[in-house]
N, C-alpha and C positions, 0 to 999 in steps of 0.2 A: 307679310301675312296679314289677313283680314283681322281687324281689332276684335271682332266677336269670336273668331277661332283661336285667338291668342290665350284666352282664359276659359277654363271649363265652366265657371259660374256664369259668365256672360252667355256662353252657348246654351246652357240649361235654361236660363231666363228667356233667351231668344226663342228656343223651341217651345217653351211654355206658352208664349204669346201666340205662336203659330198654331198650337193645339186649340186655343180658344177660337182662332180664326177658322180652323177646321170644323169646329162645332157649329159655327155660324154658317159655313158652307153646307154642312149636313142639313141644317134647317131649311136652307134654300132648295137643296136637292130633294129632300123628302116631300116638301110642298103638299098640296092637297091631293092625297091619294097616289103619289108616285111610288114611294118606297116606304118600308117600315123604318122607324127611327133608328133602330140598331143597324139595319143595312146601310142607311145613309151615313151613319157614323163610321162604319167599316170602310166605306169608300172615301169619304171626305177627309178624315183625319190623316190617314197615310199620304193622301195627295197633298194636303196642306203642308205636312212636314217635308215632303219632297220638294215642294215649291219654295219652301223656306231657303233651301240651298241655292235655288235658281236666283232668288232675290238678293243673295249676297253680292251678286255682280253689280247691284245698284251703287255700292260703295265705290267701285272702280270707275263706274260711269260718272259719278259726281266728281271724282278726282280728275278725270280727263277733260271735263267741261265745267270748270269752276264758274260760279255765278258772275263774279265781277268782270273778267275780261271777255266772257262769251256773250255773243249777241243773242237777243231774244228768239229770233227765228231759228238759229242753230240749236239753242237750248231746248226749245219745244220739239224740234224735229228729232233731236237725239233722244229725248225722253220717250217720245211716242214710238220711235223705231225700236228702242231697247225693250219697251214694255210689250209691244206686239210680238217681237221675236221670242221673248221669254214666255209669254202666254201661249204662243203657238207650240213651242217645245213642250210646255206643260200639258197642252191639249193632247199631244201625241202620247205622253206618259199616261194621261188619264184614260185614253182609249185602250191602251194595253192593260192597265190595271182593272178597268171595268170588265174587259173580256175575261181576265183570269178570275175575277170575283164571281162573275156570272156562272162560269163553269163550276166553280167550287161550291157555290150556293144553290146550284140547280135552277137558276133563273133563266129560262130559255128566251124570254122576251126582253131581257135586260139589254142585250146587245142591240136589239132592234130599236130600243128607246134612246140609244146614245145620241142620235142627231138632235133630239129635243133638249139634251143637256149641254150640247156643244156651245151654244151661244151663252148660256149661263156660266159655264166654266171659263170660257174665253174672256168674257167681260169682267168676271171676278178676278181673273189673273191679271188683266191690264190694270184694273183699279188697285190691286194689292202691290203691283210692281211700282206704279207711280207713287203710292204711299211710301213704299220702301225707299224710293229715290228722294222723296221730300225729307224723310227722316235722316237719310244719309247727308243731305245738304245741311240740315240743322246740326247734326253731330259734327260735321266738318267746320261749321261756323263756331260752334262751342270750342272745338279743339284749337282753332285758329286764335280765338280770344284768349284761351289759356296760354298758348304759345306767345302771343303778344305780351301778355302780362308777365310771363316768365322772362322774356327778353328785356322788358322794361326794368325789372328788378336787377337783372344781370348787368344792364347798362349802368344803372346807378352805382352798383358795386365797382364795376370796372372804371367808371368815371372818377369815383373817389380814389381808387387805387392809382389812377393816372395822375390825379392832382397831388397825392401824397408822394409819388415817385418824383414828380417835377419839383416839389418842395425840397425833397432830399437832394436832388441834383443841384438846386439853387444854393443850398448851404453845404454842398459837398466840399470838404476841406481842400481837395485838389483844385477845384474850380475857383473857390474863393482865394486860395493861396496865389494862384497864377494871376488873378485879377488884381489883388492887393499888391502883389510884387510889381506888377506893371505900373500901377498907380504910384507906388513908392519910387520907382526908377524915373518916372516922368516928372515928379514934383520938382526936381532940380534941373533936369534937362529941358523939359517943356511943360511948365505949369499949366498952360492953357489946355494941352492935351490931357493932363492929369485930371483937371476939373471936368473935362468932357467925358473922360472915362468914368468918373464917379456918377455923373448924371445918367449915363447910359446904363450903368449897373443898377442904379436905383429905379430907373424906368422899367428895366427888364423885370426886376423882382416885383414891382407893384403891378405891372400889366399882366404878368403870368398869374398872379393871385386873382385879379379881376376876371380874366378869361376862364380860369378853372371853375369859377362859381356859376357860370352860365350854361344853359342847355345847348343853344345854337348861336354861332357867331358867323360873321361873313369871313370868307377865306382871305379877304384883304386884311382883316385884323390879325389873322394867323400869320400872314406874311410880315406884318409890321413887327410882331413879336420875334419872329425868326430873324428879321433884319437887325433888331437890337442885339440879339445874341451874337450875330455875326460881326456886328460893329465892335462888340467887346472883344471877341476873338481876334479881330483884325489888329487891335492894339498889340497883341502878343505876336502875331504872325506877320504883321506889316504887309508888304506887297506880295508876300507868298500866298495870301488868302485873297481871292477875287470872287466876286458874286455877280451873277447875271440872272435877272428875274424877268420872265415874260408872262404877263397876266392879262392886261387890258381890261375889258368889261367882265371877264370871268371872276373878278374880285368880288362881285356882288352876290355870289352864290353862298348859301348857308351850309356850314359844316359843323360837326361836333368840335368843341374846343380842344386845344392841345394835341392835335393829330400831327401837325407838321413839325413841331418843335423837336420831338425825339428823332425824326428822320434827319433834320438838319444837323443836330448835335452829333449823330452817328457819322454824317459826312465829314465833319471836322475832325472828330476824335480818331476815327479809324480810316480816314482818307487823307486829307490834306496834311495832317500832322505828321504822317509818315513819309511825305514827299519832300526831298531836299529843296527842290525848286518850287514847292508849293503847287497850287493849281486853282482852278476855277470851279466853284459850286454853281451849277445851273438849276434853276427852279422854273419849270414851265407848267402853266395852267392852260388846259384846253377843255372845251365843252362841246358836246354833241347833243342831239335830242335825248333828253332824259338822263344824261351821264356827265359827270365832271371827273376829269383826270388830272392828277398832280404827279409830275415827274421830277425827281431830284437826282442829278448826276454829279459825281465827283471823281477825281482821279484817285487811283489806288495803286499801291506797290504790289506787283504780282508776286514778289519774293517775300512779302511780309509773313509773319507767323499766322497760321490759319486758326480761326476761332471755330468752335463747334456751335451750330445753331445760327440764328440771325440777331441775337442780342435781345436783352430784356425790353428795350425801348420799342424796337420794331415788332416784337412779339405782342406787346401790349396794344400797339396800334392795330395790328391784325385782329386781335381778340375783340377789341371794341368795334371794329367794322363788322365783324361777324355777328356780334350781339345786336348791333343797331339795324343792320340791313340784310342779314342772312347771306344768301348766295348772290344777292344783287350788288355786293361790294367785294373788292379783292385788293390784296397788296402783294406784289411780286418783286423779287430782287434778282438781278442778273449781273454778271461780270464778264466783260469782253473787251479786249484790247486795252487793258489798263484803266478801264472806266467802270465804276460801280454805279448801278442804276436801280433806283427804287421807284416803282410805279404804283400809285394808289388810285383806284377808280371807285366811285360811289355815286349813288343817284343824285342828280342835280335838283336842287331846291332853290329857286330864285328868291332872293330877299325882297321884301316889300320896301316901299319908300320910307316907312317908319323905321324899319330895321337898319337901313343904310344911314338915316339921319342920326339914329341913336349911337351908331358905331363911330361917328365922326367926332 
């Protein structure tokens, strides 16, 4: 629904403005000796109020041809075409209304004088429609700015929630119990591996805190954090957990922090952990013009107990993508042939040399 028609107060204000425009049109119609002032008002005000509803279409025209992606020639052509069509339709309505008014007021020569008013009404209609179109673009820009501000606030809230959830996951008793138990077992059997396990755990905790405090990081840094997590899990699962990463130059793209970590954690907890023979977690980064895609695949047991929903971690990632990029980003999950697949697509933003240097 048109935003003006959504609320009665807006519609009343809108029609009030058009009543003033009708008075202005009446002054032009009355002119020097054409019509009496009251007769001009009786003609112009109803016509202006009728044209007010014609000009509501300017809102939809501005939506179909936004300023940013639309070329100048197409923008001007669309505006002129819409204004001419609307003004022509208004001219037809004006012709009928003047005929009705002339009969009712007994003005036999009014209809004969209509051609003299035709150019005035048509030009006024084109001008008013272009003005309505300009106002529609301004209102659209204002609405977009408010939406951007709202999304920014939502992103901050969701980013903080993601950071807090990751912190809870890091100190989760189950996760720490398994890690410390593995370290304890290794201290006698393989002291070198135990020390390595401690270093990996410390690096994981420190890096996750660092990444969570930044607005944008390279996808390569996200991969390093995921690999540290998988190294810790590999101490528990041994050869049952295998990892394949395909990235290449795609690691230099910027992404919001802590997007990949929940997906990888889900692949271990609800995928490889339920497989007796273990399996391989595959992470593939691909990029096209303007888009970066991250795919994470892991084996899954078709007979495992089914969960409702997609889990808190994946739901949080999806919510953050929606808040950051709207419809330009998506996260989908599929299961086929004993493989669970998570695909995340978002706009590609290439990191600068300074960003890459800072991340190293």
